[in-house]
Each structure stands twice: as C-alpha cells, then as structure tokens.
A tleap script that builds the chain and sets N, CA, C and O, in Angstrom:
source leaprc.protein.ff14SB
mol = sequence {
  NMET PHE GLU GLU LEU TYR GLN GLU ALA LEU
  ASN ARG LYS GLN ASN PRO LYS GLU GLY SER
  TYR THR ASN TYR LEU PHE ASP LYS GLY LEU
  ASP LYS ILE LEU LYS LYS VAL GLY GLU GLU
  ALA THR GLU VAL VAL ILE ALA ALA LYS ASN
  ASP SER LEU ASP GLU LEU ILE LEU GLU THR
  ASN ASP VAL LEU TYR HIE LEU SER VAL LEU
  LEU VAL GLU LYS GLY VAL THR LEU GLU ALA
  LEU ARG GLN GLU ALA ALA THR ARG VAL GLY
  LYS GLN SER ARG LEU ALA GLU ARG LYS GLU
  ILE ASP THR CTYR
}
set mol.1.N position { 36.336 -74.511 44.064 }
set mol.1.CA position { 34.988 -74.013 43.955 }
set mol.1.C position { 34.913 -72.840 42.972 }
set mol.1.O position { 34.063 -72.821 42.082 }
set mol.2.N position { 35.817 -71.855 43.142 }
set mol.2.CA position { 35.770 -70.701 42.250 }
set mol.2.C position { 36.056 -71.120 40.816 }
set mol.2.O position { 35.477 -70.578 39.874 }
set mol.3.N position { 36.950 -72.086 40.658 }
set mol.3.CA position { 37.262 -72.565 39.314 }
set mol.3.C position { 36.019 -73.149 38.638 }
set mol.3.O position { 35.805 -72.954 37.442 }
set mol.4.N position { 35.205 -73.863 39.411 }
set mol.4.CA position { 33.967 -74.422 38.861 }
set mol.4.C position { 33.004 -73.316 38.438 }
set mol.4.O position { 32.389 -73.405 37.375 }
set mol.5.N position { 32.867 -72.278 39.256 }
set mol.5.CA position { 32.012 -71.147 38.894 }
set mol.5.C position { 32.518 -70.482 37.615 }
set mol.5.O position { 31.743 -70.169 36.710 }
set mol.6.N position { 33.821 -70.276 37.561 }
set mol.6.CA position { 34.427 -69.651 36.392 }
set mol.6.C position { 34.193 -70.498 35.143 }
set mol.6.O position { 33.798 -69.976 34.101 }
set mol.7.N position { 34.435 -71.803 35.249 }
set mol.7.CA position { 34.257 -72.689 34.094 }
set mol.7.C position { 32.805 -72.715 33.630 }
set mol.7.O position { 32.534 -72.767 32.431 }
set mol.8.N position { 31.880 -72.679 34.570 }
set mol.8.CA position { 30.462 -72.649 34.207 }
set mol.8.C position { 30.124 -71.349 33.472 }
set mol.8.O position { 29.403 -71.370 32.475 }
set mol.9.N position { 30.638 -70.229 33.958 }
set mol.9.CA position { 30.407 -68.955 33.279 }
set mol.9.C position { 31.029 -68.964 31.884 }
set mol.9.O position { 30.413 -68.506 30.922 }
set mol.10.N position { 32.239 -69.481 31.779 }
set mol.10.CA position { 32.917 -69.568 30.484 }
set mol.10.C position { 32.127 -70.456 29.531 }
set mol.10.O position { 31.974 -70.125 28.355 }
set mol.11.N position { 31.630 -71.570 30.028 }
set mol.11.CA position { 30.825 -72.475 29.202 }
set mol.11.C position { 29.560 -71.773 28.696 }
set mol.11.O position { 29.186 -71.916 27.532 }
set mol.12.N position { 28.910 -71.017 29.580 }
set mol.12.CA position { 27.691 -70.298 29.165 }
set mol.12.C position { 28.010 -69.222 28.121 }
set mol.12.O position { 27.219 -68.976 27.211 }
set mol.13.N position { 29.167 -68.590 28.264 }
set mol.13.CA position { 29.571 -67.573 27.286 }
set mol.13.C position { 29.792 -68.225 25.923 }
set mol.13.O position { 29.383 -67.687 24.895 }
set mol.14.N position { 30.440 -69.385 25.924 }
set mol.14.CA position { 30.767 -70.069 24.679 }
set mol.14.C position { 29.587 -70.865 24.127 }
set mol.14.O position { 29.483 -71.055 22.916 }
set mol.15.N position { 28.707 -71.327 24.995 }
set mol.15.CA position { 27.565 -72.160 24.611 }
set mol.15.C position { 26.302 -71.651 25.298 }
set mol.15.O position { 25.829 -72.248 26.265 }
set mol.16.N position { 25.765 -70.552 24.794 }
set mol.16.CA position { 24.589 -69.964 25.451 }
set mol.16.C position { 23.443 -70.961 25.596 }
set mol.16.O position { 23.231 -71.827 24.747 }
set mol.17.N position { 22.722 -70.813 26.686 }
set mol.17.CA position { 21.576 -71.667 26.972 }
set mol.17.C position { 20.383 -70.763 27.262 }
set mol.17.O position { 20.436 -69.908 28.146 }
set mol.18.N position { 19.329 -70.962 26.520 }
set mol.18.CA position { 18.143 -70.135 26.701 }
set mol.18.C position { 17.613 -70.269 28.119 }
set mol.18.O position { 17.514 -71.368 28.664 }
set mol.19.N position { 17.273 -69.122 28.706 }
set mol.19.CA position { 16.748 -69.107 30.062 }
set mol.19.C position { 17.818 -69.060 31.134 }
set mol.19.O position { 17.498 -69.003 32.321 }
set mol.20.N position { 19.083 -69.084 30.739 }
set mol.20.CA position { 20.184 -69.060 31.688 }
set mol.20.C position { 20.374 -67.649 32.244 }
set mol.20.O position { 20.456 -66.679 31.490 }
set mol.21.N position { 20.442 -67.548 33.572 }
set mol.21.CA position { 20.692 -66.252 34.200 }
set mol.21.C position { 22.067 -65.734 33.808 }
set mol.21.O position { 22.245 -64.530 33.620 }
set mol.22.N position { 23.033 -66.620 33.684 }
set mol.22.CA position { 24.374 -66.217 33.276 }
set mol.22.C position { 24.339 -65.591 31.889 }
set mol.22.O position { 24.970 -64.559 31.658 }
set mol.23.N position { 23.611 -66.204 30.968 }
set mol.23.CA position { 23.502 -65.621 29.631 }
set mol.23.C position { 22.724 -64.313 29.641 }
set mol.23.O position { 23.004 -63.415 28.848 }
set mol.24.N position { 21.754 -64.204 30.531 }
set mol.24.CA position { 21.043 -62.931 30.702 }
set mol.24.C position { 22.045 -61.827 31.056 }
set mol.24.O position { 21.997 -60.733 30.494 }
set mol.25.N position { 22.942 -62.123 31.982 }
set mol.25.CA position { 23.945 -61.127 32.370 }
set mol.25.C position { 24.863 -60.781 31.201 }
set mol.25.O position { 25.136 -59.608 30.951 }
set mol.26.N position { 25.338 -61.797 30.489 }
set mol.26.CA position { 26.190 -61.526 29.331 }
set mol.26.C position { 25.446 -60.702 28.283 }
set mol.26.O position { 26.020 -59.789 27.690 }
set mol.27.N position { 24.185 -61.016 28.053 }
set mol.27.CA position { 23.386 -60.281 27.068 }
set mol.27.C position { 23.180 -58.826 27.477 }
set mol.27.O position { 23.187 -57.929 26.634 }
set mol.28.N position { 23.000 -58.602 28.765 }
set mol.28.CA position { 22.786 -57.232 29.259 }
set mol.28.C position { 24.063 -56.411 29.238 }
set mol.28.O position { 24.021 -55.184 29.148 }
set mol.29.N position { 25.205 -57.094 29.321 }
set mol.29.CA position { 26.481 -56.408 29.164 }
set mol.29.C position { 27.190 -56.038 30.449 }
set mol.29.O position { 26.739 -56.336 31.555 }
set mol.30.N position { 28.317 -55.378 30.259 }
set mol.30.CA position { 29.231 -55.071 31.343 }
set mol.30.C position { 28.584 -54.257 32.458 }
set mol.30.O position { 28.794 -54.556 33.634 }
set mol.31.N position { 27.807 -53.241 32.115 }
set mol.31.CA position { 27.217 -52.405 33.159 }
set mol.31.C position { 26.324 -53.203 34.096 }
set mol.31.O position { 26.348 -52.979 35.306 }
set mol.32.N position { 25.544 -54.120 33.567 }
set mol.32.CA position { 24.674 -54.953 34.401 }
set mol.32.C position { 25.512 -55.875 35.284 }
set mol.32.O position { 25.218 -56.046 36.467 }
set mol.33.N position { 26.548 -56.462 34.711 }
set mol.33.CA position { 27.420 -57.350 35.473 }
set mol.33.C position { 28.091 -56.581 36.608 }
set mol.33.O position { 28.143 -57.061 37.740 }
set mol.34.N position { 28.599 -55.396 36.308 }
set mol.34.CA position { 29.245 -54.579 37.331 }
set mol.34.C position { 28.267 -54.184 38.436 }
set mol.34.O position { 28.622 -54.177 39.615 }
set mol.35.N position { 27.062 -53.862 38.057 }
set mol.35.CA position { 26.035 -53.516 39.047 }
set mol.35.C position { 25.808 -54.685 40.003 }
set mol.35.O position { 25.719 -54.492 41.216 }
set mol.36.N position { 25.716 -55.884 39.458 }
set mol.36.CA position { 25.487 -57.067 40.291 }
set mol.36.C position { 26.687 -57.357 41.196 }
set mol.36.O position { 26.508 -57.724 42.357 }
set mol.37.N position { 27.905 -57.195 40.677 }
set mol.37.CA position { 29.093 -57.398 41.509 }
set mol.37.C position { 29.056 -56.426 42.689 }
set mol.37.O position { 29.311 -56.812 43.830 }
set mol.38.N position { 28.739 -55.172 42.404 }
set mol.38.CA position { 28.670 -54.168 43.464 }
set mol.38.C position { 27.591 -54.472 44.486 }
set mol.38.O position { 27.823 -54.363 45.690 }
set mol.39.N position { 26.408 -54.853 44.008 }
set mol.39.CA position { 25.308 -55.195 44.916 }
set mol.39.C position { 25.686 -56.361 45.818 }
set mol.39.O position { 25.470 -56.322 47.030 }
set mol.40.N position { 26.246 -57.387 45.217 }
set mol.40.CA position { 26.577 -58.586 45.991 }
set mol.40.C position { 27.711 -58.318 46.972 }
set mol.40.O position { 27.696 -58.840 48.087 }
set mol.41.N position { 28.691 -57.518 46.578 }
set mol.41.CA position { 29.786 -57.172 47.489 }
set mol.41.C position { 29.248 -56.398 48.689 }
set mol.41.O position { 29.676 -56.621 49.822 }
set mol.42.N position { 28.325 -55.504 48.442 }
set mol.42.CA position { 27.698 -54.753 49.530 }
set mol.42.C position { 26.933 -55.681 50.456 }
set mol.42.O position { 26.956 -55.508 51.675 }
set mol.43.N position { 26.255 -56.665 49.880 }
set mol.43.CA position { 25.503 -57.622 50.695 }
set mol.43.C position { 26.432 -58.497 51.541 }
set mol.43.O position { 26.055 -58.913 52.637 }
set mol.44.N position { 27.639 -58.780 51.045 }
set mol.44.CA position { 28.632 -59.505 51.850 }
set mol.44.C position { 29.009 -58.669 53.073 }
set mol.44.O position { 29.082 -59.185 54.188 }
set mol.45.N position { 29.244 -57.395 52.859 }
set mol.45.CA position { 29.611 -56.499 53.962 }
set mol.45.C position { 28.490 -56.438 54.993 }
set mol.45.O position { 28.740 -56.521 56.195 }
set mol.46.N position { 27.266 -56.293 54.525 }
set mol.46.CA position { 26.120 -56.225 55.442 }
set mol.46.C position { 25.968 -57.524 56.221 }
set mol.46.O position { 25.723 -57.501 57.427 }
set mol.47.N position { 26.111 -58.640 55.547 }
set mol.47.CA position { 26.004 -59.938 56.222 }
set mol.47.C position { 27.068 -60.078 57.303 }
set mol.47.O position { 26.789 -60.572 58.395 }
set mol.48.N position { 28.279 -59.645 56.997 }
set mol.48.CA position { 29.360 -59.729 57.980 }
set mol.48.C position { 29.083 -58.822 59.175 }
set mol.48.O position { 29.317 -59.203 60.322 }
set mol.49.N position { 28.586 -57.625 58.899 }
set mol.49.CA position { 28.262 -56.690 59.985 }
set mol.49.C position { 27.094 -57.201 60.818 }
set mol.49.O position { 27.039 -56.955 62.023 }
set mol.50.N position { 26.164 -57.908 60.190 }
set mol.50.CA position { 25.010 -58.452 60.912 }
set mol.50.C position { 25.365 -59.710 61.695 }
set mol.50.O position { 24.542 -60.239 62.441 }
set mol.51.N position { 26.587 -60.180 61.520 }
set mol.51.CA position { 27.077 -61.361 62.231 }
set mol.51.C position { 26.234 -62.599 61.937 }
set mol.51.O position { 25.970 -63.417 62.817 }
set mol.52.N position { 25.816 -62.715 60.663 }
set mol.52.CA position { 25.025 -63.863 60.242 }
set mol.52.C position { 25.863 -64.751 59.334 }
set mol.52.O position { 26.081 -64.421 58.169 }
set mol.53.N position { 26.335 -65.878 59.863 }
set mol.53.CA position { 27.180 -66.765 59.060 }
set mol.53.C position { 26.439 -67.343 57.863 }
set mol.53.O position { 27.009 -67.442 56.777 }
set mol.54.N position { 25.185 -67.723 58.042 }
set mol.54.CA position { 24.412 -68.270 56.920 }
set mol.54.C position { 24.281 -67.244 55.805 }
set mol.54.O position { 24.464 -67.561 54.629 }
set mol.55.N position { 23.965 -66.017 56.184 }
set mol.55.CA position { 23.824 -64.941 55.197 }
set mol.55.C position { 25.177 -64.634 54.545 }
set mol.55.O position { 25.246 -64.390 53.341 }
set mol.56.N position { 26.240 -64.647 55.337 }
set mol.56.CA position { 27.580 -64.388 54.806 }
set mol.56.C position { 27.982 -65.451 53.792 }
set mol.56.O position { 28.552 -65.129 52.750 }
set mol.57.N position { 27.696 -66.697 54.084 }
set mol.57.CA position { 28.000 -67.788 53.150 }
set mol.57.C position { 27.217 -67.619 51.857 }
set mol.57.O position { 27.777 -67.746 50.768 }
set mol.58.N position { 25.936 -67.338 51.971 }
set mol.58.CA position { 25.081 -67.139 50.798 }
set mol.58.C position { 25.580 -65.978 49.938 }
set mol.58.O position { 25.745 -66.118 48.726 }
set mol.59.N position { 25.814 -64.852 50.564 }
set mol.59.CA position { 26.212 -63.658 49.810 }
set mol.59.C position { 27.628 -63.783 49.246 }
set mol.59.O position { 27.915 -63.242 48.178 }
set mol.60.N position { 28.506 -64.484 49.946 }
set mol.60.CA position { 29.853 -64.699 49.418 }
set mol.60.C position { 29.791 -65.547 48.151 }
set mol.60.O position { 30.496 -65.271 47.180 }
set mol.61.N position { 28.956 -66.569 48.161 }
set mol.61.CA position { 28.783 -67.365 46.942 }
set mol.61.C position { 28.230 -66.523 45.803 }
set mol.61.O position { 28.643 -66.677 44.654 }
set mol.62.N position { 27.299 -65.638 46.120 }
set mol.62.CA position { 26.743 -64.754 45.085 }
set mol.62.C position { 27.813 -63.841 44.493 }
set mol.62.O position { 27.877 -63.666 43.277 }
set mol.63.N position { 28.650 -63.258 45.349 }
set mol.63.CA position { 29.667 -62.343 44.831 }
set mol.63.C position { 30.720 -63.109 44.032 }
set mol.63.O position { 31.205 -62.605 43.019 }
set mol.64.N position { 31.080 -64.308 44.464 }
set mol.64.CA position { 32.039 -65.105 43.696 }
set mol.64.C position { 31.490 -65.490 42.327 }
set mol.64.O position { 32.211 -65.472 41.329 }
set mol.65.N position { 30.213 -65.836 42.291 }
set mol.65.CA position { 29.569 -66.157 41.014 }
set mol.65.C position { 29.614 -64.942 40.073 }
set mol.65.O position { 30.018 -65.057 38.916 }
set mol.66.N position { 29.196 -63.786 40.584 }
set mol.66.CA position { 29.160 -62.603 39.727 }
set mol.66.C position { 30.566 -62.147 39.331 }
set mol.66.O position { 30.756 -61.620 38.235 }
set mol.67.N position { 31.552 -62.344 40.212 }
set mol.67.CA position { 32.937 -62.053 39.835 }
set mol.67.C position { 33.405 -62.970 38.710 }
set mol.67.O position { 34.123 -62.532 37.812 }
set mol.68.N position { 33.007 -64.229 38.752 }
set mol.68.CA position { 33.397 -65.149 37.684 }
set mol.68.C position { 32.794 -64.711 36.356 }
set mol.68.O position { 33.458 -64.779 35.321 }
set mol.69.N position { 31.552 -64.266 36.377 }
set mol.69.CA position { 30.916 -63.765 35.151 }
set mol.69.C position { 31.668 -62.533 34.647 }
set mol.69.O position { 31.915 -62.406 33.447 }
set mol.70.N position { 32.030 -61.638 35.545 }
set mol.70.CA position { 32.783 -60.439 35.164 }
set mol.70.C position { 34.121 -60.801 34.529 }
set mol.70.O position { 34.489 -60.256 33.488 }
set mol.71.N position { 34.844 -61.718 35.154 }
set mol.71.CA position { 36.149 -62.105 34.613 }
set mol.71.C position { 36.028 -62.710 33.223 }
set mol.71.O position { 36.824 -62.405 32.335 }
set mol.72.N position { 35.037 -63.562 33.035 }
set mol.72.CA position { 34.820 -64.157 31.711 }
set mol.72.C position { 34.454 -63.059 30.713 }
set mol.72.O position { 34.969 -63.041 29.595 }
set mol.73.N position { 33.590 -62.167 31.101 }
set mol.73.CA position { 33.171 -61.072 30.203 }
set mol.73.C position { 34.370 -60.239 29.760 }
set mol.73.O position { 34.448 -59.818 28.606 }
set mol.74.N position { 35.305 -60.003 30.682 }
set mol.74.CA position { 36.467 -59.171 30.371 }
set mol.74.C position { 37.640 -59.965 29.808 }
set mol.74.O position { 38.668 -59.387 29.454 }
set mol.75.N position { 37.493 -61.292 29.724 }
set mol.75.CA position { 38.557 -62.112 29.147 }
set mol.75.C position { 39.731 -62.348 30.083 }
set mol.75.O position { 40.840 -62.629 29.628 }
set mol.76.N position { 39.501 -62.238 31.380 }
set mol.76.CA position { 40.547 -62.509 32.362 }
set mol.76.C position { 40.539 -64.000 32.671 }
set mol.76.O position { 39.504 -64.560 33.031 }
set mol.77.N position { 41.675 -64.630 32.531 }
set mol.77.CA position { 41.758 -66.071 32.764 }
set mol.77.C position { 42.117 -66.373 34.218 }
set mol.77.O position { 42.656 -65.529 34.934 }
set mol.78.N position { 41.807 -67.586 34.625 }
set mol.78.CA position { 42.208 -68.028 35.956 }
set mol.78.C position { 43.730 -68.079 36.056 }
set mol.78.O position { 44.291 -67.813 37.119 }
set mol.79.N position { 44.393 -68.416 34.964 }
set mol.79.CA position { 45.850 -68.450 34.967 }
set mol.79.C position { 46.425 -67.059 35.247 }
set mol.79.O position { 47.417 -66.938 35.965 }
set mol.80.N position { 45.821 -66.023 34.696 }
set mol.80.CA position { 46.279 -64.654 34.976 }
set mol.80.C position { 46.126 -64.330 36.457 }
set mol.80.O position { 46.990 -63.677 37.041 }
set mol.81.N position { 45.031 -64.783 37.069 }
set mol.81.CA position { 44.834 -64.575 38.504 }
set mol.81.C position { 45.877 -65.341 39.310 }
set mol.81.O position { 46.423 -64.821 40.283 }
set mol.82.N position { 46.149 -66.571 38.904 }
set mol.82.CA position { 47.155 -67.389 39.599 }
set mol.82.C position { 48.536 -66.738 39.517 }
set mol.82.O position { 49.273 -66.699 40.502 }
set mol.83.N position { 48.876 -66.229 38.336 }
set mol.83.CA position { 50.177 -65.590 38.160 }
set mol.83.C position { 50.304 -64.357 39.040 }
set mol.83.O position { 51.349 -64.135 39.651 }
set mol.84.N position { 49.261 -63.564 39.109 }
set mol.84.CA position { 49.289 -62.369 39.966 }
set mol.84.C position { 49.405 -62.773 41.430 }
set mol.84.O position { 50.177 -62.179 42.183 }
set mol.85.N position { 48.640 -63.782 41.832 }
set mol.85.CA position { 48.700 -64.246 43.220 }
set mol.85.C position { 50.099 -64.736 43.571 }
set mol.85.O position { 50.581 -64.513 44.681 }
set mol.86.N position { 50.744 -65.399 42.626 }
set mol.86.CA position { 52.086 -65.928 42.863 }
set mol.86.C position { 53.095 -64.811 43.110 }
set mol.86.O position { 54.068 -65.006 43.838 }
set mol.87.N position { 52.874 -63.649 42.512 }
set mol.87.CA position { 53.807 -62.530 42.723 }
set mol.87.C position { 53.680 -61.951 44.122 }
set mol.87.O position { 54.559 -61.216 44.574 }
set mol.88.N position { 52.587 -62.278 44.812 }
set mol.88.CA position { 52.336 -61.710 46.137 }
set mol.88.C position { 52.752 -62.628 47.280 }
set mol.88.O position { 52.853 -62.192 48.426 }
set mol.89.N position { 52.988 -63.883 46.971 }
set mol.89.CA position { 53.334 -64.841 48.013 }
set mol.89.C position { 54.671 -64.457 48.644 }
set mol.89.O position { 55.667 -64.250 47.952 }
set mol.90.N position { 54.666 -64.369 49.968 }
set mol.90.CA position { 55.890 -64.078 50.690 }
set mol.90.C position { 56.282 -62.618 50.745 }
set mol.90.O position { 57.276 -62.275 51.384 }
set mol.91.N position { 55.525 -61.748 50.091 }
set mol.91.CA position { 55.845 -60.323 50.138 }
set mol.91.C position { 55.346 -59.735 51.443 }
set mol.91.O position { 54.275 -60.085 51.938 }
set mol.92.N position { 56.140 -58.844 51.981 }
set mol.92.CA position { 55.740 -58.175 53.204 }
set mol.92.C position { 54.958 -56.918 52.833 }
set mol.92.O position { 55.376 -56.138 51.978 }
set mol.93.N position { 53.834 -56.744 53.482 }
set mol.93.CA position { 53.008 -55.575 53.228 }
set mol.93.C position { 53.669 -54.331 53.804 }
set mol.93.O position { 54.280 -54.370 54.872 }
set mol.94.N position { 53.537 -53.248 53.089 }
set mol.94.CA position { 54.064 -51.978 53.575 }
set mol.94.C position { 52.907 -51.207 54.223 }
set mol.94.O position { 52.324 -50.302 53.626 }
set mol.95.N position { 52.602 -51.590 55.442 }
set mol.95.CA position { 51.449 -51.016 56.145 }
set mol.95.C position { 51.570 -49.512 56.330 }
set mol.95.O position { 50.562 -48.805 56.332 }
set mol.96.N position { 52.770 -49.023 56.483 }
set mol.96.CA position { 52.959 -47.593 56.706 }
set mol.96.C position { 52.501 -46.775 55.502 }
set mol.96.O position { 52.163 -45.601 55.647 }
set mol.97.N position { 52.486 -47.382 54.317 }
set mol.97.CA position { 52.103 -46.666 53.109 }
set mol.97.C position { 50.606 -46.734 52.830 }
set mol.97.O position { 50.115 -46.082 51.908 }
set mol.98.N position { 49.879 -47.521 53.622 }
set mol.98.CA position { 48.446 -47.684 53.398 }
set mol.98.C position { 47.656 -46.655 54.177 }
set mol.98.O position { 48.027 -46.271 55.286 }
set mol.99.N position { 46.563 -46.214 53.581 }
set mol.99.CA position { 45.673 -45.275 54.263 }
set mol.99.C position { 44.933 -46.011 55.366 }
set mol.99.O position { 44.623 -47.196 55.242 }
set mol.100.N position { 44.657 -45.300 56.433 }
set mol.100.CA position { 43.842 -45.851 57.518 }
set mol.100.C position { 42.415 -46.018 57.033 }
set mol.100.O position { 41.912 -45.217 56.245 }
set mol.101.N position { 41.775 -47.064 57.511 }
set mol.101.CA position { 40.367 -47.295 57.201 }
set mol.101.C position { 39.554 -46.803 58.379 }
set mol.101.O position { 39.742 -47.244 59.513 }
set mol.102.N position { 38.651 -45.889 58.095 }
set mol.102.CA position { 37.798 -45.357 59.150 }
set mol.102.C position { 36.768 -46.388 59.538 }
set mol.102.O position { 36.176 -47.034 58.673 }
set mol.103.N position { 36.547 -46.550 60.824 }
set mol.103.CA position { 35.473 -47.398 61.316 }
set mol.103.C position { 34.462 -46.498 61.982 }
set mol.103.O position { 34.809 -45.495 62.604 }
set mol.104.N position { 33.234 -46.864 61.844 }
set mol.104.CA position { 32.170 -46.015 62.371 }
set mol.104.C position { 31.584 -46.590 63.617 }
set mol.104.O position { 30.671 -46.004 64.198 }
savepdb mol mol.pdb
quit
C-alpha cells in the first residue's frame, strides 16, 4: 500500500497533472508538505486517543500519503527505507537508554 502511495507521488512529481493536490503540495514546497505531515500525524494521535478505529484508519492513510510526498520531495527512495529497516531486524532495543515518555 505505501509503495503505491509513494509511486503515485513520484509519478506526480515527474509528470505533473493540473488540479492535482499532490502537485499543489510540490508547488508549495517543503514547508507546506512538512506542515501537512505534522497536522496529519497529530490527527492520528487524536484519533487513537479518541478510540475511533474509523478515524484512525482515515488519518493513518492521510499521514502515509503526506509522508510519501515528503519522501519524494526530499529524494528518499523506498530502497533506502528498506535498507535502513533491514539494519534493525533482530536488534535488541536498549530500553535503559531511552527517555521515559510522560503520560497525562
């Protein structure tokens, strides 16, 4: 699924289409894309806290879409993500070195 979103964003970057929201984001630039990623990530958190699965599914798709646009804008390939993920497989987390997350 994420690969399809990424490929669609890459296609829009390489072959702009008038009226495309993706091209609107590319035209507006990095700051607009980052703003949308932040907004959508916040909406994922709110949906999860509200215990709404439908809302969580919707907002997760939105954040994945905007992340794909960001990655294309910055020239990050899916292969680079795969390579990084591969370095993490089987590694044990060092929980003692992580900061505690405050819950309210």
